[in-house]
C-alpha positions as CSV (number, residue, x, y, z in Angstrom):
1,X,0.0,0.0,0.0
2,X,1.4,3.3,-1.0
3,X,0.5,5.4,2.1
4,X,2.3,8.5,0.8
5,X,0.2,8.5,-2.4
6,X,-3.0,8.1,-0.5
7,X,-2.0,11.0,1.8
8,X,-1.3,13.0,-1.3
9,X,-4.8,12.3,-2.6
10,X,-6.3,13.5,0.7
11,X,-4.2,16.7,0.7
12,X,-5.3,17.3,-2.9
13,X,-8.9,17.0,-1.9
14,X,-8.3,19.6,0.8
15,X,-6.2,22.1,-1.2
16,X,-6.9,21.6,-4.9
17,X,-10.4,22.8,-5.7
18,X,-10.4,21.5,-9.3
19,X,-9.3,18.0,-8.1
20,X,-12.0,18.1,-5.4
21,X,-14.7,19.0,-7.9
22,X,-13.4,16.1,-10.2
23,X,-13.4,13.6,-7.4
24,X,-16.9,14.5,-6.4
25,X,-18.2,14.5,-10.0
26,X,-16.3,11.4,-11.2
27,X,-14.4,9.6,-8.5
28,X,-13.2,6.8,-10.8
29,X,-11.5,9.3,-13.2
30,X,-9.9,11.2,-10.3
31,X,-8.5,8.1,-8.8
32,X,-7.4,6.9,-12.2
33,X,-5.4,10.1,-12.7
34,X,-3.0,8.9,-10.0
35,X,-0.8,5.8,-10.1
36,X,-2.7,3.7,-7.5
37,X,-2.6,-0.1,-7.5
38,X,-5.8,-2.0,-8.1
39,X,-6.1,-2.7,-4.3
40,X,-5.6,0.9,-3.4
41,X,-8.1,2.0,-6.1
42,X,-10.7,-0.5,-4.9
43,X,-10.3,0.6,-1.3
44,X,-10.6,4.2,-2.1
45,X,-13.6,3.9,-4.4
46,X,-15.4,1.7,-1.8
47,X,-14.6,4.3,0.9
48,X,-12.9,1.5,2.9
49,X,-11.2,3.8,5.4
50,X,-10.8,1.0,7.9
51,X,-8.6,-1.0,5.5
52,X,-6.7,2.0,4.5
53,X,-6.1,2.9,8.2
54,X,-5.0,-0.6,9.0
55,X,-2.5,-0.4,6.2
56,X,-1.0,2.8,7.7
57,X,-2.9,5.7,6.2
58,X,-3.4,8.6,8.7
59,X,-6.9,8.7,10.2
60,X,-6.5,12.5,10.4
61,X,-5.9,12.7,6.6
62,X,-8.7,10.2,5.8
63,X,-11.1,12.4,7.7
64,X,-10.6,15.0,5.0
65,X,-12.5,12.7,2.7
66,X,-15.4,12.7,5.1
67,X,-15.3,16.5,5.4
68,X,-16.0,16.8,1.7
69,X,-18.1,13.6,1.5
70,X,-15.8,12.0,-1.0
71,X,-16.5,8.3,-1.8
72,X,-19.9,8.6,0.1
73,X,-18.0,9.1,3.3
74,X,-20.4,11.2,5.3
75,X,-19.2,11.6,8.9
76,X,-21.5,8.9,10.5
77,X,-20.4,6.4,7.9
78,X,-16.7,7.3,8.3
79,X,-17.0,6.9,12.1
80,X,-18.9,3.6,11.9
81,X,-16.3,2.1,9.4
82,X,-13.4,3.3,11.5
83,X,-14.9,2.0,14.7
84,X,-16.1,-1.4,13.5
85,X,-13.3,-1.9,11.0
86,X,-15.8,-2.8,8.3
87,X,-17.0,-1.1,5.1
88,X,-20.7,-1.9,5.7
């Protein structure tokens, strides 16, 4: 798992308005624009924050995805997935 690359995506969502608009409009295209592995791509698109966190991704940076409701991650969903370790 390329933790640095996932952290980069989270920071882009926060700071790059054009990228944020793209990821909200077409998440698959936004994720495809970065060199993620199939496993990383699948976890991101599924909003599987528990898996990403277990693999070493910062919970603080993942929370950015919830802030902007990327990948369907509204705050209650984000919290439940992080707490239970499951993606629903």
